[in-house]
VMD Tcl script that draws the C-alpha trace (Angstrom):
set ca {
  {-70.16 -27.43 -1.12}
  {-71.08 -23.66 -0.30}
  {-70.10 -22.02 2.80}
  {-71.09 -19.21 4.77}
  {-71.88 -16.59 4.11}
  {-73.05 -18.03 0.44}
  {-74.79 -20.73 1.80}
  {-78.05 -18.78 1.88}
  {-79.26 -17.70 -1.41}
  {-78.53 -13.48 -2.26}
  {-79.19 -11.19 -4.71}
  {-76.09 -9.56 -5.75}
  {-75.88 -6.62 -8.02}
  {-72.62 -6.05 -10.13}
  {-71.94 -2.76 -11.87}
  {-70.85 -3.42 -15.77}
  {-68.24 -0.66 -16.45}
  {-64.95 -0.73 -14.64}
  {-66.26 -3.99 -12.56}
  {-66.99 -6.82 -15.25}
  {-64.81 -4.97 -17.77}
  {-61.75 -3.01 -17.70}
  {-60.84 -0.01 -19.90}
  {-58.06 1.71 -21.25}
  {-60.06 5.37 -21.62}
  {-62.56 5.95 -18.47}
  {-65.25 7.89 -20.43}
  {-64.75 6.00 -23.54}
  {-67.14 3.18 -24.56}
  {-66.25 0.46 -27.07}
  {-63.00 -0.52 -25.95}
  {-63.77 -2.72 -23.08}
  {-62.16 -5.70 -21.81}
  {-63.50 -8.51 -19.74}
  {-62.43 -8.51 -16.10}
  {-61.67 -12.30 -15.62}
  {-61.78 -12.11 -11.84}
  {-65.14 -10.65 -11.20}
  {-66.59 -12.64 -13.95}
  {-65.16 -15.79 -12.58}
  {-66.51 -14.82 -9.06}
  {-69.93 -14.11 -10.64}
  {-69.68 -17.70 -12.41}
  {-69.28 -19.16 -8.85}
  {-72.13 -17.16 -7.55}
  {-74.18 -17.87 -10.23}
  {-73.85 -21.89 -9.90}
  {-74.19 -21.42 -6.07}
  {-77.90 -20.51 -6.90}
  {-77.27 -16.26 -6.24}
  {-79.50 -13.98 -8.33}
  {-76.95 -11.96 -10.34}
  {-78.17 -8.20 -11.91}
  {-75.88 -6.27 -13.81}
  {-76.64 -2.72 -13.43}
  {-75.25 -0.09 -15.39}
  {-75.51 3.84 -15.50}
  {-76.15 3.18 -19.63}
  {-78.99 4.09 -21.08}
  {-81.64 1.60 -22.31}
  {-80.92 2.26 -25.84}
  {-77.24 0.78 -25.07}
  {-78.95 -2.50 -23.86}
  {-78.14 -4.38 -26.78}
  {-74.23 -3.29 -26.34}
  {-74.06 -4.59 -23.01}
  {-76.00 -7.95 -23.44}
  {-73.73 -8.71 -26.33}
  {-70.76 -8.28 -24.49}
  {-72.39 -10.33 -21.70}
  {-72.66 -13.10 -23.86}
  {-69.50 -12.57 -25.67}
  {-67.63 -13.24 -22.29}
  {-69.98 -15.92 -21.09}
  {-70.75 -13.79 -17.86}
  {-73.68 -15.74 -16.27}
  {-76.45 -13.47 -14.99}
  {-80.14 -13.27 -14.01}
  {-80.96 -9.85 -15.21}
  {-79.88 -6.48 -16.80}
  {-80.50 -3.15 -15.10}
  {-79.67 0.00 -17.03}
  {-79.89 3.77 -16.56}
  {-78.84 3.59 -12.23}
  {-78.08 7.51 -13.15}
  {-74.55 9.65 -13.66}
  {-73.31 10.30 -10.24}
  {-69.39 10.89 -9.71}
  {-69.98 9.09 -6.40}
  {-72.15 6.53 -4.90}
  {-72.53 6.20 -1.12}
  {-73.61 2.91 -0.29}
  {-73.91 0.48 2.79}
  {-73.30 -2.59 0.71}
  {-70.86 -1.54 -2.17}
  {-67.55 -3.14 -2.39}
  {-64.80 -1.27 -4.62}
  {-63.35 -4.00 -7.08}
  {-60.10 -2.00 -7.84}
  {-59.27 -2.32 -4.21}
  {-56.77 -5.50 -3.53}
  {-58.43 -8.11 -1.73}
  {-62.05 -6.58 -2.37}
  {-63.51 -10.71 -2.57}
  {-62.61 -10.76 1.08}
  {-64.92 -7.68 1.67}
  {-68.20 -9.54 0.30}
  {-68.65 -12.17 2.95}
  {-69.16 -9.28 5.72}
  {-71.62 -7.40 3.67}
  {-73.45 -10.68 2.77}
  {-73.75 -11.60 6.50}
  {-75.29 -8.58 7.26}
  {-78.87 -8.86 8.40}
  {-81.15 -7.88 5.43}
  {-82.82 -4.62 5.43}
  {-85.55 -3.81 6.23}
  {-85.29 -5.81 9.54}
  {-87.97 -8.60 9.85}
  {-91.23 -7.02 11.58}
  {-92.63 -8.71 14.18}
  {-95.38 -6.78 14.54}
  {-94.59 -6.21 17.93}
  {-94.72 -2.64 19.56}
  {-92.00 -1.56 22.08}
  {-93.00 -1.44 25.86}
  {-92.51 2.11 26.21}
  {-92.30 4.72 23.89}
  {-89.19 7.08 23.90}
  {-89.41 10.32 25.72}
  {-89.73 13.12 23.63}
  {-87.78 16.32 24.91}
  {-90.26 19.34 25.68}
  {-89.85 22.46 23.82}
  {-88.66 25.31 26.17}
}
mol new
graphics top color blue
foreach p $ca { graphics top sphere $p radius 0.5 }
foreach p [lrange $ca 0 end-1] q [lrange $ca 1 end] { graphics top cylinder $p $q radius 0.2 }
display resetview
């Protein structure tokens, strides 16, 4: 039986490097090992009916490598997205850092938030907000 907040189906994007994988060297690929905790969490969400997307900053030319690892480790997912960009920091209102103990406890609160964008009812506000006059 599914319990809140996973009761309504969600789309969940999961990073490949350093989330689904663990490595000895942060900047060299090829020595990836599976992060069993994250993979099991993904498997649970998959079988609950959620849509799981694996998202990585790696280029499309490496999609076959990523797909091979996911298959080898029996990771359940619905889609693979490549090339998210090579930023040093991602600021995101829906992010969970899996390197922090207790990360699984953060996910329900994020999933329980109202969807974005909010539902548009088509109704206009009763009054327009006042705009300050230029002095």
